[in-house]
Kinemage of the C-alpha trace (Angstrom):
@kinemage 1
@onewidth
@group {chain A} dominant
@subgroup {mainchain}
@vectorlist {calphas} color= white
{ca met a 1} P 11.379 51.260 -5.544
{ca thr a 2} L 12.429 47.639 -5.842
{ca asp a 3} L 12.615 44.917 -3.201
{ca asp a 4} L 16.351 44.477 -3.824
{ca asn a 5} L 17.248 47.600 -1.836
{ca lys a 6} L 15.334 46.690 1.336
{ca glu a 7} L 17.137 45.313 4.364
{ca ile a 8} L 15.854 42.320 6.289
{ca met a 9} L 15.074 43.254 9.883
{ca glu a 10} L 15.493 40.493 12.447
{ca leu a 11} L 14.238 40.665 16.018
{ca ser a 12} L 16.406 38.614 18.353
{ca his a 13} L 17.114 38.271 22.055
{ca glu a 14} L 19.542 36.483 24.308
{ca pro a 15} L 18.228 33.279 25.922
{ca val a 16} L 17.541 33.426 29.645
{ca pro a 17} L 19.009 30.463 31.555
{ca gly a 18} L 16.531 28.356 33.488
{ca tyr a 19} L 13.503 28.675 31.249
{ca lys a 20} L 14.326 25.570 29.219
{ca gly a 21} L 14.407 23.386 32.323
{ca ala a 22} L 11.225 24.944 33.692
{ca phe a 23} L 9.522 24.315 30.358
{ca tyr a 24} L 10.431 20.619 30.325
{ca ile a 25} L 9.415 20.192 33.974
{ca ser a 26} L 6.019 21.805 33.379
{ca ile a 27} L 5.371 19.688 30.267
{ca thr a 28} L 6.311 16.528 32.213
{ca val a 29} L 4.088 17.398 35.184
{ca gly a 30} L 1.187 18.255 32.877
{ca ser a 31} L 1.562 15.014 30.946
{ca leu a 32} L 1.684 12.950 34.135
{ca tyr a 33} L -1.413 14.728 35.434
{ca leu a 34} L -3.326 13.996 32.222
{ca ala a 35} L -2.154 10.368 32.327
{ca leu a 36} L -3.412 10.092 35.913
{ca ile a 37} L -6.814 11.472 34.904
{ca leu a 38} L -7.013 9.042 31.980
{ca tyr a 39} L -6.012 6.133 34.232
{ca asn a 40} L -8.681 7.044 36.824
{ca thr a 41} L -11.422 7.273 34.192
{ca leu a 42} L -10.610 3.858 32.703
{ca phe a 43} L -10.237 1.878 35.934
């Protein structure tokens, strides 16, 4: 059997609204928290 006859299977899903905003908010809050920790350790 050759590889030419095989089909490519792709797993996909529909995006859920709201997760993109929650992701960016959590990354921003985490970055600000780490910046605050770094600021407090230096000064």
